[in-house]
C-alpha positions as CSV (number, residue, x, y, z in Angstrom):
1,M,125.1,-45.8,-6.2
2,S,127.0,-42.6,-5.3
3,K,130.6,-42.5,-4.3
4,Y,129.3,-40.8,-1.2
5,D,127.1,-43.5,-0.1
6,A,129.7,-44.8,2.6
7,L,129.8,-41.4,4.0
8,R,126.0,-41.3,4.2
9,R,126.0,-44.7,6.2
10,Y,128.7,-43.3,8.5
11,F,126.4,-40.3,9.4
12,E,123.3,-42.5,9.6
13,S,125.1,-44.4,12.3
14,Q,126.1,-41.3,14.4
15,T,124.3,-40.2,17.5
16,M,126.4,-37.4,18.5
17,A,125.1,-33.7,18.1
18,E,128.6,-32.8,16.7
19,V,130.9,-35.0,14.5
20,V,134.4,-33.6,14.2
21,M,136.3,-35.1,11.4
22,E,139.7,-34.7,9.6
23,F,139.7,-34.8,5.8
24,K,142.0,-38.1,6.0
25,D,139.1,-39.7,8.1
26,I,136.6,-39.0,5.4
27,E,138.8,-40.4,2.8
28,K,139.2,-43.6,4.8
29,I,135.4,-43.9,4.9
30,L,135.3,-43.2,1.2
31,G,138.0,-45.5,0.2
32,S,139.5,-42.7,-1.8
33,N,140.8,-39.2,-1.8
34,L,138.6,-36.1,-1.7
35,P,138.7,-34.1,-4.7
36,P,141.2,-31.2,-4.8
37,S,138.4,-28.7,-4.6
38,A,137.5,-29.9,-1.2
39,R,140.8,-28.6,0.1
40,M,141.0,-25.6,-1.9
41,Y,137.5,-24.2,-1.6
42,R,135.1,-23.6,1.2
43,A,132.4,-23.7,-1.2
44,W,133.0,-27.5,-1.7
45,W,131.6,-28.0,2.1
46,S,128.6,-25.8,1.6
47,N,125.2,-27.2,2.8
48,E,123.5,-27.2,-0.7
49,R,121.1,-30.0,-1.6
50,G,120.9,-29.0,-5.3
51,G,123.3,-28.0,-8.1
52,S,126.6,-29.8,-8.5
53,H,127.3,-30.5,-4.9
54,I,125.6,-33.8,-4.6
55,H,128.1,-35.0,-1.9
56,C,126.4,-32.7,0.5
57,R,123.3,-35.1,0.6
58,S,125.5,-37.6,2.3
59,W,125.4,-35.7,5.4
60,M,122.4,-33.4,4.9
61,D,119.8,-36.1,4.1
62,V,120.5,-37.7,7.6
63,G,120.3,-34.4,9.5
64,Y,123.8,-33.0,9.4
65,V,125.2,-29.7,8.3
66,V,128.8,-28.4,7.9
67,D,129.2,-25.9,10.8
68,Q,133.1,-25.3,10.3
69,V,135.8,-26.0,8.0
70,D,139.5,-25.5,8.7
71,S,141.4,-26.2,5.6
72,V,144.7,-25.5,7.1
73,R,144.1,-28.4,9.7
74,E,142.1,-30.2,7.3
75,R,139.3,-30.7,9.8
76,V,135.5,-30.2,9.4
77,I,132.7,-30.0,12.0
78,F,129.2,-31.3,11.4
79,R,126.3,-30.5,13.7
80,R,123.0,-32.4,13.8
81,K,120.1,-30.2,12.8
82,Y,117.2,-32.6,12.9
83,R,116.4,-36.3,12.9
């Protein structure tokens, strides 16, 4: 069971090619705050399957990738790559 399972379930239910979310929306889904690094470092949002970024699997395993991150507006755009 991963902290990011709820986010994965959210993406599994999506049908749109583009999903725009504010950080606060993601935190609401998770039921907890994003780590400070999500706000400080673009690399946290990288589309990386391995390494220490296990949270990326919550969107990548169901066909989405991060397309854009706006740290000032605290907003991220996900795009469907396959499914």
